[in-house]
Each structure stands twice: as structure tokens, then as C-alpha cells.
N, C-alpha and C positions, 0 to 999 in steps of 0.2 A: 143277094143277104144283104140286109141293112148293117150297114157300121155301127158296130155299137156305139154307144153315146160315152166319152169321156167324161167324169166326174167335173161339176163347175165347180172355180175357185172361189172362195169366200173373197169379197171386197176386200182392198188393202183399206186399214183402218185410215180415219183421217187425222188422227192424232196417235202421238208417238205416248204409249200410256205410260204411266209416272210408276217411279221405283217401288215396289212396297217396302212398307215397314219394315225393319229386322226386328226382330224377336230379343229378347235377353239373351238367349243362347248364342242365335246368331251372329248377333251383334261381339259377341265373344268370339265364335268360332273356335266352341270349345267342341272336340269329338268327341262320339259315342261311346268309343273302349279308348281307356288308357292305355300308353304307350309308352316306350323306354325313352319317349324323347318330351313325351310332357305328363309324368305321373302325377302330377299334385292338379293336375287341374280339373280333374273328377271330383274331388275332395272342395274345391275353391270355385264351385260353379256360380256360388251365387254372387254378384257384383257388389262389391265393398263401395261405399260413397268416398268419393274424390276429395282428399283434403284440401280447400279454399288457400289459392295460392295467394301468399304473404303481398301485401301491398308494399312496396320500396317507397320511399320518401322522395321525391324530384329534386333535385338537385341543380341549382341553377349556377351557373358560369361566372368567371369571377367578375367578368367584364355586367353583368348583369347586375349583383351584388354592387358593385361600385356605382352601378347607374343611380339605383336605389338608394343611394347610403343613405341620403336625407329624406326619404321617407318614411310615413310611421312606423311601416315593420320593415327591421331588419332583417333578412334570413341569415347573413354572415356572424351578426352577433351574437356574442355568449349569452347565453338566459342570464338574467339580472338576477343573481342569486347568491346569498351568503354560505358560511360555513354550516353543516349541520351533519355533527358526528361526534362520535361518543370520546370520552375522554379514557385516560388508562384507569381513572377510578370509577369508569362506569357511567358517569354524568352525562347526559346530552344536554349538548349545547344546541340551542333552537337555531333556526334555521332562518337567518337575519342577514340583513347587508352586513358588508364588513367591506373593508380596502381591502387590499391584495397582501398574502403574507408571503416573504420570501427569507430569505438567508443572506446576511450581509458582512462581510469580512470585519473584523474588530478595526474601529474607527483608531485614526492618526493620533498622536500627543496634538498635532497642530489642528485637529479638526473640533477640539476644544476652544479653540480661541473664538471670540467673538468676529463676526464677518467682518472687512474693511470696506471704507466707502470710497467710490470710484476714483479713480486719478483723472485731473483736470487741467488739459492742457488749452492755452487762451490762443481762441481762435478771431474774434472780429469785437466790435462796439457796436450797441446799436441802442437810442432812446438813452443816450448818458449809459450805457449799463454795460459791462464788460460781462461777455459768453465765453463758457468754455465748451471741448469737445468733452463726454465724458467717456469713460473707457477702462478696462479691466471688469467689465462686468458680461452678463450675457442679456440678448434680447428679448421678449416674446415674439415668435416669428415660427413659420409653415408648421401652424396647427400645433404649438407647443408654448405651455406658460410653466414662468419658473419664479419660487420665491427662496430665501433665501432658509437655510438649517443651518445644525449645530448638533454637534455629538453632546450627549447629557447622560451624564452617570447615572441620575435617578430614573433614567430609561432603561432597564435593563432587558426588555424583553428584545424580541429581534427587529424591533423599529429603531434602536438606537440613538434617535435623531427626531428632533424636534424643530419646529417651524423658528424662525429668529429675523430681526432688522438691522438695519445697517444706517450709517449716519450722512448726512444730518436727519435724527428722529423728528416725527410730527407729520402732520398732513404736509404733501406739497404732490408735484410732478414725480411718477413713478419712473424712475430712470430705467429701469428693464421694459416698462410698458410704454415706450414711445419710440417713434422711429428712429433707426441709427443715425440719421441725417439731422436730429434737432438735439439743439444746443440749451444748454442750462448756464443759469448763474451759480455761483455755490449755496445757495440755501434749495436750490432745486424748484422754486417758486415761479421762474422766467423763464422763458422758451425762445428761441428764433431758430430762422432755417435760411440760407441763402436757395434752397432748393424749392421746388415746386410745394404744394400743398402736404402737409406733414402733421400728423398729429400725436398726442400725447394724453392718456389719463391720469389721473390724481390716483395715489396709493390708497386712497377709502374709496368705498363704494357706498350706498344704499336701498335700502327695499323696501321699507314701509317709512311711515311718518314725512314732517315737512322739514326741509332743509336749506339752508343755506348759504352762498359763496360767492366773492366779487371777482372780477377779473376787471384789469386798468389795462389801457391800450398804450405799449410804449411806443410805440413806431407802428404807424397803419394810415390811413387816408386824413389825409392834412387839413384839405379846404377843399371851396367851390368856389371854382371862378362865375361869380357872378357879375360881374361888371363887366365881361366882354358878350354877358349875355347866352355861354356856355356853360347849362346848370350841369350836364354832364361832363366836366372836363374837371377829374380830382387829380389833385396835386399828392400822389399815393407813395408812402414808404412802406409801400407792401401792404399784405391784407391779414387778418386775424377773424376766425370765426369759433364760436365759442357755443358750450351745451352742454348737454349731457349724453351720456353712449354708456353702450352697452358691452358685454364682452368682445360679441361678434364682431362688434365694430372694427374695420380694416383701419390700423394705422398709417398705410400711405393715401390717404383722401382725406378730404377735409369733413367736419363736422356736420349732416346730414346729410351726407353722402349716401347713404341706404338705410334700411327701415331700421337699424339697429340703434340710429341714433337721431336726436334734433339738436337743430344748431340756429344760431343766428348771424345773420351777413351784416357786414360794418357798412357793405354800400347799401344803400337805403335803406338800411335798418332792415332788410327782410328776414321771414324766416325761412328756415328750409330741412324738406325732410322727404327723405327718397329723391333727393337732388332737384326738386322741386322747388324754387323759390317763390313765396308769395309776399306780398305786401304786407307789412306788419306794424312799422311805427308811421307814425303823420310825417308827411313832407317835411323836409326839412331834417330832420331827424336822425342822417345816417349817423352810424358810430364813427367817430374821429379819433386822433391821436389824443392822450389823456383821458377820455371819457372813461367814466367805472360803470359798467352794466353788474347789475346784482341779479343773481340767477338764483328763483326757491324752486324747488320741488316737491311735490304734495304725492304721496303715493299711501295706497290704502293700507290696511292691515295686513300681514301674510295670511291670517286667518281667511279671510274676503279670499286675497291672492289665491288661495289653492282651492275652493268654491269653483275660483272661474275655469281654472287650468282641468278639474275635476269633472266639467260640467254639471255640477248642482247649484249654479248661480241663479236667481231669480230674482226678478227686477222688482216684481210684487213685492216679495217677502223680505228683502235685503235691501230694504232702503236707507240704512246707513252703515257708518264702517266699524259701528261697533258690532261685530260678530265674533260668537265666545266656539273656542274650537270644538271639534267633534269628538274629540278625545284629549283625555289629559299626558298625553304622552308626545312629547316633542318630536317632529318630523327628523327622520335621520341625516346627516351632514356624512357623508360620505366621500373623501378624496383617495382618488386612485393614481397614486406618485410615487414616486423612485427617486431615494438620494443619487444625483450625479456630480462628478465634480469640475469646474472651467476654472481653468488656471488657479488659483491660490483660494479660490472659493467655493462654497459648499451651497447645491441650490437643491428642492425638491422641482423634481420634472412631474408636468401632468398635460395632459390632452387640453388642448381648449377647445371650449365649446364652440360649433361651426353652422354659417348660417345655413337656415331651410330652403329648399327646393320653395314653398309656398310662398315664403317672402322677399325671396329673387323674383319669382312671378309678379308678387305684387308691384316691382318697380317696373316693371314691365307697362307702358302706354298702352302697347297692343298687345292685350291677353291670347297668348298660346293657345291656338282651337287644335284638340285630339276629337279621336272617335267620341268619345263621353261629352263635347263639350270644352269651353274654355276650361283652365285651371280654376283660374279665378274672377268670379263676377261678384258675390256678392263682399261689401265693403269690410272692412273689420269692426268686431262688436263683441261683448261678453258673450256671445252664444255663438260663436261662431262653429261650423262643423268642424273647421282647423284648428287644432288647439294652437299653432303658431300664430295663429289673425284673431285671436280674442285678446279682448282692450282690458285694461283694469279702470271699475266705475270711482269715481271720486278722485281720479289720478289729474294732474295737470301741472305744466311750467309756467312761471310769472317772468317775469320781466322789468328790471329796475333801472332807471338811468342815472348817475348822477345823485341816488336817492331818491327819485320820485318813483312811482310805479307806472309801467306805462301799458300794461296791459297781463291777456294770458293766450300766448300764442298757439297751445297746444294745448290739451284736453285728451282725455281717454286715452292714454299710452298704451304702449302692447305689452302683454302681460311676458314675466320672462322666467319664471320656474318653472322646470320641467311638468309637462316632457314640450313646452314651448320653445326652450332652449332644449339643444341636443349636440351631444359630443360627434366627433369627427365618424361617417363610417369605416372605419378601422375595425381589424381585430381587436378584441380585448377590449374594445370601450363599452359601455354600459349606459342601456337609455334610462331616462328617469329618473338619474341622481343627483342630487344637488351638492355641491362641496361648497356651498358656503360665499362664494364669491361671486354668483349672479345678482344683479342688481344694476343702477345706471350711476356711474362714474361721472364727476366733472370734467370736461373734457375740451381741448384748446387744439387748435389747428393753427398755423402761421403759414406765410404763402411769402417768398423769395422778398426776404427784409423784414418782413410782419413779426412785433414782439412782445408779449401779452407777460404781465404778471398776474399770477394767481393769489388771493388773498379767503385763507378757509377761516378767520376768525380767531379767539374772539374780539379781536380789535379790531372791526371794519372800516373803512374810512367813510362809507354812509350806511349806517348800518337802518335798518328799517326800524318802524315807531315801534313793533313789538321787540327788539333787542337791545332797545333802549334802557337806562334806568326807569324805575317808575317814577323817580323824581325829576328829572327832566323834562325842560318845556321843549315845545317846538315849535319856534317862530315862521308864521306863515305858513301853517301847514294845513291843508286842503284835502279835500277827497281824493286826490290820485294820491295821497302818501298813506293813505291808510290801508288797513288790512283786507283781503278779501272778501266778501259778506256769503260766500259760499258754508253751506251750515256744516259742512264734512271738514272746510277746514279751517273755519273758526273755533272747532271743539279739539282741534290739534293746537300744540306750543311750535312753534316757531325754533329750531337749533341750528346753530353753528356747526358746520362740517367738523369744524375742529373736534368737535366732542365725539362724534362719530370714530374716529383715531384710535381713544382710550377702549371703545365698545368694542371695536374689530380686534385690537390687541389681546382683551380677555376673551372673546370668544375663540380665537385662536391657540391660548393657553389649554383652554379646555376642551375644543375637540381633540388636541394632542394627549390629553389626557384619558378621554375616551378611548382614542385609537390605542393607545399603551394597554390598558387596563382590556381592551376587547383582542388583541396579542397574546397580553397575561393568562386571557382565559383558553384562547385555544391553545397556548402551551400545559393543558391542563390546571391550571389553578392557581398553582403552586412549583417553587424552583424543586423542593425535595422530592416530587412527583414526576419530575422530568430526570433530575441527575441522582436522588438518590442520598443529596448532600443537604444535614440538615438547612434550614431558614434563617435560621438566626446567624449563619456563619456569615459574614460579609463578605463580600465581593461585587468587584469593578463593575462587573457586566455578567446579564443573564446568559445561559446557553442559546446557541441557535437550534429552533427545531431542527432535528434529523432527517426527518419526514417533507423538511420546507424547502422547497426548488431553488436552484442560487439564482443571482441575478443574472444571468445569461441566459438560463431558462426561461424566467421571468419576461425577460426581455423580447422573446417569441412569442411567448402566451399574450403578452402584449402589443405585439405589431409592431417593434419597433424602440419601445421606450428600455433604454440601456442594451438597444442590442449587438453587442461586440464579443457576446460568450464570453465574458471575464468571469471568473468568478475569485480570483485573489484580491482585486483593487473593483473600486466605485469605478464606472465608467468615466474617463474624461470627454467632455462636450466640445466641438471645435465650431467656432462660425466665423465662415467667412465676410470678409468687409463687402456691403452690396455695392 
């Protein structure tokens, strides 16, 4: 009997079959019949579209924010916004930039007294002049700047204080804006130090126009020993460097150390910028004891300056410095500051402008290489991609020696208006804010016994021809005495820096009034609206806004200003000796 043949098995497939796509019902796994465990499934078999997941903003760590504190974008910096709220009358206050508003305690009777000058202690004699150590005042350091303030009953809003000055009045070297190792004479115009290079800035700065000041070397390079054939052997009584510096320039370095200052060396009369000395004066023209160096700066108008930092400057169109403003409104001057107490004085404390990463890299002779290439490869110019590396057209610095024009060591100075200048990357600072102090300041640095005296005019030792009276005859005048032939320069009047002092005082008064009106508007526009008391009732001080934060709360918001949490008293600042 033939054996029944078994059925042949199908061949094993060579590939694993793919999973079939699930249908809508399969994907939801809905049973055909409802049950007590899923009574609602039968009525909701239709699939509902899922809502898109909300994307959360990625926040960087504190370390990354600090590392990027000098970049153009600040992740941890609050938005640059002002107040935009409704008053009790229902009036809408426009959303504009404003200084911070906070609640302050009532001033003490002593707060209405004018600030007293520093205490002078005799230290040493140099160049036939007595020098003193100034004390009982605060120094600009650690990222903060200080200006005198005083309580004023005519400022009844929550501000309560306005800016002030102290003796000696007039243009001089700023006691607060100098290194703590700089010694002064009683006029505040002569300085020296026994230490290494220390710098001091004047109390007046310039933002546009042509300005002139002089500096006499009281103690410095005395002579050159040519008799022994050693031209490099200088009998030195110390060293002096002088020039112009911005707010960001360090006070513990010589003028010309970084990109924020332009200086002139006494040795060989070299010009210095970013610590790179270059020959400027002719051979044998080094600056010695007794020489008077005149320094003239020429800056374009603020209208042209703003076009440069805004990126709208066009070399083909803006062929002169006569640029009309783009609008009739003047730019806002915003001063983020807080009253503090230091010993017997009251000061406004505010953040100082900080050096930027781009200019720090510009000083590096070997550019840092990153994944995107070198950080800075293109030299500064008015249309540079980085705002801090843009330069000012028609700007220059000229040097005179004993009344004779030597030449122009620097042209195309770096721009300083925001965003070219930035505050530190601290919590509460605002980019793009101009507080009115940005500009170029006369600066002098002294080294180990070097001494110098500043003269801001109008009575100069060697006035340029433009500053002489019209009926004055100059004997032996040659082409070197004449002003520059630059068309932009010749159209501007050369002005003694002493005249800038009165202008600066007037600007501070106007800014104080504007701030007070701003706070008054934030309070509702009238005292009666805030308190129910008729406006004609005399009051020594206006009420503080009950909704305004206290001094301590504002200190936390500003990241350190006034940060001891006190609300019953203005914070007192203590500075240790360096």
C-alpha cells in the first residue's frame, strides 16, 4: 500500500512581514460593545486632534549669562521698557523710558546742607608744589560711579534729591573719578603718585565740538645725556602720560592702555593707544619737565554720531558734519541711580559703563580663533558690523607743544553712544541707555613721582591762535601755529574746556527737572489725585507712592545697588582702602 504523501510545507519567507498599519479604531483599541469599564468609549470613537505642546523658553544658566554679559544680546537683562500704566484719573501714561521709581525715607535736616569738600592731608612735595591725600569721599570703583546729591524741598515727588557739586567749584580733576593712590593739590588741578601708573579724569567731558586744554609737566623726564653718547639715558623724575579717555577706561592703568583712551608718552613723545606706542613727535622732541602740552579734540555732532551707531551712516551722503536731526525730539537721557550715604555725604550711585568683549579682543595682537573664525578681523570703521568697533568720521586729536602745533596723532576715534557703550551684565541694567555722561574726558596718568598740572582755560599758558583776542599780534608765527585745514574742523569754533563746565551744570539741572516731572506724572499728575489734599496746601514734601517698592526691594531688582534691604534709612556705603 502506497504510503500517503504528507502535504508539502510552504517555504519559509525570506523576509519578516511588516506590521500592518493600524486603522483609527485599532489605534484607539475601542471595543465593539460598551462595557461598565469603558462606557464612554462608544460615544467618543472619533479621534480628537491633540493640542500642540506649548514650547517653553529655554533659559540659560547663570554661568552662561555671565559669560555673555558683554555680548550684544543679554538673556538675563530686563527689557528696556519704561512705565506704561493708567493713572487714577484714567489717563494712559505712554510707554517710554524712565528712571527707576522707588520709595525713599524722608530726608534728614543735614541732607539739605551743601556737600563739603574732601579733607586734605599733606603727604609730599613734588615740583615745588605741596600735594595732599584727599579723604572723606567715595571713589568710582568696582563697576559703580558716584556723584554728589542734595535734598531739595522743591522736588516733592518720590525722587526728593537732585545732583550737586562740591568745592573747589569749576573744571578740575575729579576727586571721585581717580585712583585712590593719586594725590592732589588744593585746587584739584595738579596730581602725583608714588606708585605705578595711576590715572585721573577731569570732572567735565565732551560729546561733540572742538575743545582744548593744556597740561604742564611739573616732574618728569628732565634731560637727555648726549655728552656721553647715551641718548637713551634719561634723568627721570617720574613719568607722565596725558590724553583723552572714555568712562570705561581703567583708573589703575596709564592713558592709552586700552581701546577707551588715547594717550601721549613723555618718553620719545610717542602716541599710545591699546598699549601700542608709535612714533609721533620728531626726534629730540620728547616731553620733559616744564613743557606745556596742548590737547585739542574734535568730535562730530551727536546727530552724525547717532547715525553711525544706528547703522545709517553713508559715506557718500554724509560728506560733512552738518547733519540735521532725524526728528524734532531730543534723545532720552536716562539716569538709573539711587541715593546712598557715605560718611557725611550723599551720593547718587549708578552703574558704570563696562568694557565690551569686542574691544578687549581688539587689543589682542593674536585674535582668538573660534568655530566661526577670528572674533575680529576687520579694523574699526564707521560701518563696522560690530557697533562697538565703529568710528566717528571727522573726529581727531591734535597735539601742541609750548604753543606750537605738532600734529594729529589720532583720527577716527571710536564711537561712545549706546549701544557702542554698555553697562555691566548685571541684573537690572538696561542696554541702549545714555545717562548723559558718555564722552571723552581729559585724563592724566602719573608714575612714581611724576607730577602734572591741568589748565582748562580760559587763561592758557600757550593759547592756540584761534583762542587769542582778535587784536593780538603773533610774532614769528609759521604754518605750524596755524589751525588745521580740515574742512570739518575749520567750520567749528575752538572752545576752552572751562566753558563746558557751565554747560554740564545746566544739563544736569534740566535732567533733574525732567526726572522730577516724570516721577510726578507717575504719581498721577497732581498731589490731590494721590492724597485727596488740595494742591494749594503747602507741603514740605510730596507723598511717596504707596505702590512703589522700598529701597531694599529696588536694590534686589537692580542687582546690588542699595542692597542691604533697609527701608527706614538710606544705605551707607563703606569702601575699604586698597
